[in-house]
Backbone as CSV, one residue per row, in Angstrom:
resi,resn,N_x,N_y,N_z,CA_x,CA_y,CA_z,C_x,C_y,C_z
1,UNK,-127.881,-56.161,66.378,-128.762,-57.172,65.863,-129.443,-58.127,66.904
2,UNK,-130.752,-58.253,66.969,-131.203,-59.219,67.930,-131.093,-60.788,67.466
3,UNK,-130.914,-61.496,68.570,-130.981,-62.981,68.266,-132.095,-63.618,68.862
4,UNK,-132.352,-64.814,68.467,-133.442,-65.606,68.927,-133.076,-66.861,69.795
5,UNK,-133.461,-66.966,70.874,-133.152,-68.239,71.837,-134.384,-68.947,71.799
6,UNK,-134.094,-70.269,71.619,-135.217,-71.179,71.720,-134.840,-72.413,72.519
7,UNK,-135.658,-72.914,73.392,-135.476,-73.927,74.301,-136.842,-74.573,74.547
8,UNK,-136.713,-75.881,75.025,-137.988,-76.720,75.132,-138.091,-76.948,76.633
9,UNK,-139.470,-76.843,77.007,-139.839,-77.197,78.522,-141.209,-78.136,78.173
10,UNK,-141.565,-78.897,79.088,-142.909,-79.494,79.047,-144.104,-78.586,79.116
11,UNK,-145.137,-78.951,78.700,-146.425,-78.104,78.451,-146.746,-77.695,79.984
12,UNK,-146.758,-78.447,81.072,-147.173,-77.915,82.295,-146.236,-76.827,82.716
13,UNK,-144.927,-76.811,82.642,-143.991,-75.942,82.969,-144.340,-74.683,82.211
14,UNK,-144.615,-74.847,80.898,-144.840,-73.582,80.070,-146.137,-72.879,80.533
15,UNK,-147.154,-73.656,80.812,-148.445,-73.220,81.188,-148.417,-72.373,82.595
16,UNK,-147.611,-73.111,83.543,-147.539,-72.405,84.815,-146.570,-71.169,84.862
17,UNK,-145.574,-71.109,83.907,-144.745,-70.028,83.879,-145.494,-68.877,82.904
18,UNK,-146.436,-69.207,82.031,-147.119,-68.119,81.481,-148.188,-67.616,82.459
19,UNK,-148.718,-68.401,83.429,-149.696,-67.881,84.352,-148.958,-67.002,85.243
20,UNK,-147.667,-67.204,85.684,-146.966,-66.537,86.659,-146.735,-65.059,85.924
21,UNK,-146.240,-65.079,84.674,-145.897,-64.073,84.110,-146.996,-63.172,83.860
22,UNK,-148.024,-63.603,83.429,-149.477,-62.953,83.228,-149.781,-62.187,84.420
23,UNK,-149.524,-62.969,85.588,-149.978,-62.223,86.826,-149.291,-61.222,87.323
24,UNK,-148.007,-61.124,86.754,-147.099,-59.929,86.855,-147.215,-58.903,85.727
25,UNK,-148.249,-59.180,84.852,-148.405,-58.253,83.810,-147.406,-58.227,82.615
26,UNK,-146.992,-59.316,82.355,-146.095,-59.435,81.382,-146.224,-60.757,80.603
27,UNK,-145.665,-60.841,79.368,-145.578,-62.060,78.811,-144.409,-63.038,79.177
28,UNK,-144.682,-64.214,78.836,-143.609,-65.346,78.925,-142.249,-64.929,78.387
29,UNK,-142.464,-64.392,77.156,-141.205,-63.782,76.369,-140.643,-62.679,77.110
30,UNK,-141.247,-61.743,77.632,-140.715,-60.689,78.254,-140.062,-61.038,79.515
31,UNK,-140.694,-62.182,80.304,-140.155,-62.586,81.538,-138.713,-63.294,81.163
32,UNK,-138.688,-64.225,80.036,-137.250,-64.751,79.541,-136.454,-63.914,79.171
33,UNK,-136.772,-62.727,78.512,-135.912,-61.684,78.048,-135.209,-61.111,79.230
34,UNK,-136.025,-60.664,80.225,-135.447,-60.120,81.431,-134.512,-61.082,82.047
35,UNK,-134.865,-62.256,82.298,-134.121,-62.972,82.906,-132.563,-63.220,82.209
36,UNK,-132.724,-63.213,80.825,-131.563,-63.398,80.006,-130.617,-62.049,80.075
37,UNK,-131.393,-60.899,80.261,-130.583,-59.730,80.360,-129.973,-59.686,81.737
38,UNK,-130.615,-60.022,82.695,-130.049,-60.159,84.165,-129.008,-60.999,84.280
39,UNK,-128.977,-62.170,83.612,-127.886,-63.054,83.589,-126.599,-62.558,82.962
40,UNK,-126.926,-62.091,81.870,-125.792,-61.315,81.050,-125.081,-60.121,81.952
41,UNK,-125.998,-59.423,82.677,-125.273,-58.199,83.385,-124.658,-58.821,84.645
42,UNK,-125.066,-59.928,85.228,-124.255,-60.477,86.347,-122.947,-61.071,85.810
43,UNK,-122.777,-61.592,84.343,-121.566,-62.078,83.864,-120.909,-60.907,83.608
44,UNK,-121.405,-59.789,83.260,-120.446,-58.601,82.979,-119.920,-58.204,84.159
45,UNK,-120.719,-58.099,85.327,-120.059,-57.746,86.565,-118.940,-58.630,87.121
46,UNK,-119.158,-59.873,86.957,-118.290,-61.029,87.225,-116.896,-60.745,86.425
47,UNK,-117.153,-60.476,85.006,-115.797,-60.390,84.348,-115.126,-59.058,84.642
48,UNK,-115.818,-58.012,85.011,-115.254,-56.872,85.422,-114.509,-57.116,86.725
49,UNK,-115.105,-57.769,87.445,-114.480,-57.911,88.853,-113.263,-58.723,88.713
50,UNK,-113.272,-59.865,87.949,-112.117,-60.585,87.690,-110.950,-59.830,87.067
51,UNK,-111.345,-59.112,86.016,-110.314,-58.277,85.491,-109.573,-57.372,86.474
52,UNK,-110.508,-56.656,87.437,-109.976,-55.830,88.511,-109.101,-56.555,89.412
53,UNK,-109.535,-57.716,89.848,-108.817,-58.588,90.646,-107.278,-59.069,90.072
54,UNK,-107.343,-59.560,88.860,-106.175,-59.835,88.045,-105.329,-58.613,88.102
55,UNK,-105.888,-57.286,87.793,-104.877,-56.205,87.848,-104.297,-55.943,89.235
56,UNK,-105.156,-56.150,90.362,-104.731,-55.939,91.615,-103.635,-56.875,92.008
57,UNK,-103.711,-58.052,91.523,-102.795,-59.180,91.917,-101.341,-58.918,91.142
58,UNK,-101.650,-58.520,89.755,-100.431,-58.271,89.125,-99.642,-56.911,89.602
59,UNK,-100.201,-56.155,90.077,-99.657,-54.983,90.627,-98.953,-55.202,91.922
60,UNK,-99.455,-56.195,92.718,-98.912,-56.809,94.028,-97.571,-57.410,93.591
61,UNK,-97.599,-58.232,92.520,-96.505,-59.026,92.230,-95.311,-58.200,91.587
62,UNK,-95.655,-57.214,90.829,-94.702,-56.062,90.149,-94.092,-55.413,91.521
63,UNK,-94.718,-54.930,92.510,-94.397,-54.311,93.526,-93.341,-55.193,94.322
64,UNK,-93.744,-56.434,94.555,-92.802,-57.481,95.121,-91.593,-57.779,94.371
65,UNK,-91.724,-57.836,93.056,-90.520,-57.982,92.155,-89.484,-56.806,92.230
66,UNK,-90.083,-55.751,92.308,-89.249,-54.417,92.190,-88.700,-54.176,93.647
67,UNK,-88.923,-54.953,94.549,-88.589,-54.733,95.866,-89.127,-53.658,96.879
68,UNK,-90.210,-52.976,96.289,-91.069,-51.999,96.910,-92.157,-52.618,97.840
69,UNK,-92.208,-53.739,97.929,-93.182,-54.386,98.941,-92.763,-54.161,100.475
70,UNK,-93.907,-53.876,101.183,-93.639,-53.593,102.598,-94.461,-54.776,103.392
71,UNK,-93.773,-55.660,104.159,-94.531,-56.644,104.873,-94.508,-56.252,106.280
72,UNK,-95.603,-56.683,106.817,-95.840,-56.615,108.355,-96.203,-57.897,108.797
73,UNK,-95.846,-57.889,110.303,-96.090,-59.215,110.979,-97.572,-59.325,111.022
74,UNK,-97.995,-60.575,111.452,-99.249,-61.012,111.564,-100.011,-60.338,112.801
75,UNK,-99.287,-60.126,113.790,-99.782,-59.186,114.784,-100.093,-57.857,114.629
76,UNK,-99.159,-57.286,113.849,-99.482,-55.947,113.499,-100.613,-55.760,112.463
77,UNK,-100.833,-56.633,111.656,-101.795,-56.755,110.706,-103.221,-56.916,111.445
78,UNK,-103.231,-57.887,112.416,-104.559,-57.944,113.321,-104.568,-56.706,114.030
79,UNK,-103.647,-55.978,114.491,-103.803,-54.679,115.225,-104.385,-53.667,114.400
80,UNK,-103.937,-53.601,113.170,-104.325,-52.564,112.151,-105.880,-52.807,111.763
81,UNK,-106.174,-54.071,111.581,-107.601,-54.298,111.098,-108.523,-54.255,112.345
82,UNK,-108.096,-54.574,113.465,-108.947,-54.057,114.613,-109.251,-52.709,114.786
83,UNK,-108.232,-52.000,114.533,-108.449,-50.350,114.573,-109.351,-49.986,113.553
84,UNK,-109.173,-50.516,112.280,-110.115,-50.150,111.196,-111.540,-50.510,111.484
85,UNK,-111.746,-51.582,112.191,-112.972,-52.111,112.498,-113.733,-51.301,113.578
86,UNK,-112.781,-50.897,114.503,-113.349,-49.993,115.545,-113.680,-48.602,115.188
87,UNK,-113.100,-48.113,114.022,-113.224,-46.805,113.501,-114.681,-46.875,112.863
88,UNK,-114.876,-48.010,112.216,-116.206,-48.058,111.428,-117.224,-48.266,112.445
89,UNK,-117.132,-48.942,113.469,-118.043,-49.224,114.435,-118.422,-47.805,115.094
90,UNK,-117.445,-47.048,115.234,-117.582,-45.761,116.096,-118.313,-44.819,115.140
91,UNK,-118.240,-44.832,113.843,-119.004,-44.156,112.868,-120.590,-44.275,113.002
92,UNK,-120.846,-45.523,113.362,-122.313,-45.821,113.374,-122.827,-45.290,114.663
93,UNK,-122.014,-44.914,115.734,-122.575,-44.411,116.823,-122.765,-42.891,116.963
94,UNK,-122.350,-42.288,115.849,-122.429,-40.811,115.665,-123.718,-40.333,115.427
């Protein structure tokens, strides 16, 4: 079911927005609809990412709680990260 959204802007803002929409071959209503749909899609992506991140964090804490976590030193982590970066950099040279 579709719903209706109403909001108020001053006449000059409406006039300019209509001119811009018309210059793009669409109505102001279509432009507002597209903006609203785009905002909703951004929110869906954000919510999906937040859910994924929460799952990853919970999995890490579960691993820690079960004693299966594997810790490495700061120097070792830096070394591994540098190796990964170099691998990526070298891929670009091929």
